[in-house]
C-alpha positions in Angstrom: 34.1 5.4 -57.1 37.5 5.5 -58.8 37.8 5.6 -62.5 40.4 6.6 -65.2 39.8 10.3 -64.6 39.7 10.2 -60.8 42.8 8.1 -60.0 46.4 8.7 -59.4 48.6 8.3 -62.5 51.3 5.6 -62.6 53.9 8.3 -62.1 52.4 9.1 -58.7 51.2 12.5 -59.8 47.5 13.5 -59.3 45.4 12.6 -62.3 43.8 15.5 -64.2 40.3 14.3 -63.3 40.8 14.8 -59.6 39.2 18.0 -58.2 42.3 18.7 -56.1 44.4 18.5 -59.2 42.2 21.0 -61.0 42.3 23.3 -58.0 46.0 22.9 -57.6 46.6 23.9 -61.3 44.3 27.0 -61.0 45.8 28.3 -57.8 49.3 27.6 -59.0 48.7 29.5 -62.3 47.2 32.5 -60.4 50.2 32.6 -58.1 52.6 32.6 -61.0 50.7 35.2 -62.9 50.4 37.4 -59.8 46.6 37.3 -59.6 47.1 35.9 -56.1 49.7 38.4 -54.9 52.8 37.7 -52.8 51.9 37.5 -49.1 48.2 37.5 -49.8 46.3 35.5 -47.2 44.5 32.5 -48.8 41.2 31.6 -47.2 40.1 28.1 -48.1 36.3 29.0 -48.3 37.1 32.0 -50.5 39.3 29.9 -52.8 36.6 27.2 -53.0 34.1 29.8 -54.2 36.5 31.5 -56.5 37.4 28.2 -58.3 34.0 26.4 -57.9 35.5 23.6 -55.9 35.3 22.0 -52.5 37.1 23.2 -49.3 38.7 19.8 -48.9 40.1 19.9 -52.5 41.5 23.4 -51.8 43.1 22.3 -48.6 44.8 19.4 -50.4 46.0 21.7 -53.2 47.4 24.2 -50.7 49.2 21.4 -48.9 50.9 20.4 -52.1 51.7 24.0 -52.9 53.2 24.4 -49.4 55.5 21.5 -50.0 56.6 23.0 -53.3 57.3 26.4 -51.6 54.6 28.3 -53.5 52.6 29.1 -50.3 53.7 29.4 -46.7 51.8 28.6 -43.6 52.1 30.7 -40.5 50.6 30.1 -37.0 47.7 32.5 -36.2 47.9 33.9 -39.7 47.1 31.1 -42.0 48.2 30.3 -45.5 49.9 33.0 -47.6 51.3 33.3 -51.1 55.1 32.9 -50.9 56.9 36.2 -51.5 58.6 36.7 -54.8 62.1 36.3 -53.5 64.7 36.9 -56.1 67.3 35.2 -53.9 65.3 32.0 -53.9 64.7 32.3 -57.6 68.4 32.7 -58.1 69.0 29.5 -56.2 66.3 27.7 -58.3 68.1 28.8 -61.5 71.4 27.3 -60.1 69.7 24.0 -59.3 67.9 24.0 -62.7 71.2 24.3 -64.5 72.4 21.2 -62.6 69.2 19.1 -63.1 67.3 20.2 -66.1 70.0 19.5 -68.7 70.4 16.0 -67.5 66.6 15.7 -67.3 66.4 16.7 -71.0 69.1 14.2 -71.9 67.3 11.4 -70.0 64.0 12.3 -71.7 65.8 12.0 -75.1 67.0 8.5 -74.1 64.0 7.1 -72.2 60.9 8.7 -73.8 58.2 6.4 -75.2 56.2 7.1 -78.4 53.2 8.2 -76.3 55.3 10.8 -74.5 56.1 12.8 -77.7 52.8 14.5 -78.6 52.7 16.5 -75.4 56.3 17.6 -75.8 56.3 18.4 -79.5 52.9 19.9 -79.6 53.1 21.9 -76.3 53.5 25.2 -78.0 51.0 24.8 -80.8 49.1 28.1 -80.9 51.9 30.0 -79.4 52.0 32.6 -82.2 48.4 33.5 -81.6 48.9 33.7 -77.9 51.8 36.0 -78.3 50.0 38.2 -80.7 47.0 38.6 -78.3 49.2 39.0 -75.2 47.6 36.0 -73.6 50.1 35.3 -70.8 47.8 32.7 -69.2 47.9 30.6 -72.4 51.7 30.9 -72.7 52.1 29.9 -69.0 49.8 26.8 -69.6 52.0 25.8 -72.7 55.2 26.3 -70.8 53.9 24.3 -67.8 52.6 21.5 -70.0 55.9 21.3 -71.9 58.2 21.1 -68.9 55.9 18.6 -67.1 55.9 16.4 -70.2 59.7 16.5 -70.6 60.1 15.7 -66.9 57.8 12.7 -67.0 59.3 11.5 -70.2 62.4 10.6 -68.2 60.3 7.9 -66.6 61.9 8.8 -63.3 59.0 10.2 -61.2 61.2 11.3 -58.3 63.3 13.4 -60.6 60.2 14.7 -62.4 58.7 16.0 -59.1 61.8 17.9 -58.2 62.2 19.4 -61.7 58.5 20.5 -61.9 58.7 22.2 -58.5 61.8 24.1 -59.5 60.2 25.1 -62.7 57.2 26.5 -60.9 59.5 28.7 -58.8 61.5 29.9 -61.7 58.4 30.6 -63.8 57.2 33.3 -61.4 60.3 35.3 -62.5 59.8 34.2 -66.2 56.3 35.7 -66.2 57.5 38.9 -64.7 60.2 39.1 -67.4 57.9 38.1 -70.2 55.6 41.1 -69.5 58.6 43.3 -70.4 59.6 41.4 -73.5 58.6 42.2 -77.1 56.6 39.7 -79.1 59.9 38.9 -81.0 61.6 38.1 -77.7 58.8 35.8 -76.6 58.8 34.1 -80.0 62.6 33.4 -79.6 61.8 31.6 -76.3 59.2 29.5 -78.1 61.8 28.6 -80.8 64.2 27.4 -78.0 61.5 25.2 -76.5 60.7 23.7 -79.9 64.4 23.1 -80.5 64.6 21.1 -77.3 61.5 19.2 -78.3 63.1 18.2 -81.6 66.3 17.0 -79.9 64.3 14.8 -77.6 62.1 13.5 -80.4 65.2 12.4 -82.4 66.7 10.8 -79.3 69.8 13.0 -79.2 70.7 13.4 -75.5 73.7 15.7 -76.2 71.7 18.1 -78.3 68.8 18.0 -75.8 71.1 19.0 -73.0 72.7 21.8 -75.0 69.2 23.1 -76.1 68.1 23.0 -72.5 71.1 25.1 -71.3 70.2 27.7 -73.9 66.5 27.6 -72.8 67.3 28.1 -69.1 69.5 31.1 -70.0 71.0 33.5 -67.5 70.0 33.8 -63.8 68.2 36.9 -62.6 71.4 38.5 -61.2 73.0 38.4 -64.7 70.0 40.0 -66.3 69.8 42.7 -63.6 73.5 43.6 -64.3 
């Protein structure tokens, strides 16, 4: 039986109440955090046991992750975690520079009152998470923020592209964050909050500028 927690959202995204949505989020988070290592073979039964889910839900979650480039499927090998390819992440940063600023501007213009709490409150509790070194909590906040901004555009096609790009780039962000000081991490939170404020006051120009600061420099510039 379908109900409000087990249906597809109006945006076309999986509703949070779906088992496959829960499994997708858990597997994605563990890939980004490196708990599922690059090129690790992912066995459906083992993942179902690990995340207390069904094999069919795991299979659907892996299918979505394959479309988004987070896992790869190879004949006679199976499903593997995609390698952490800095070249691919560099390309993702380039596309993010093109798309995300305009996405932020569109969210500033098109958001509805019910969109704002998820954007403005995404980093509530960030100070405590930074102090305790809770990268999983920070990742969840970052993911929720960018997802909320993307869907506040009310262009679900654009939102799906932006979220997939963000997932790829976040693998690098997590790697970088582990090397940052708490002050560096807090500066990143401040940038997110500045973008949220620009969206809330319906200022597309400020939102686009804040987003450019948030995206920052690509991996190649930081390596130099």
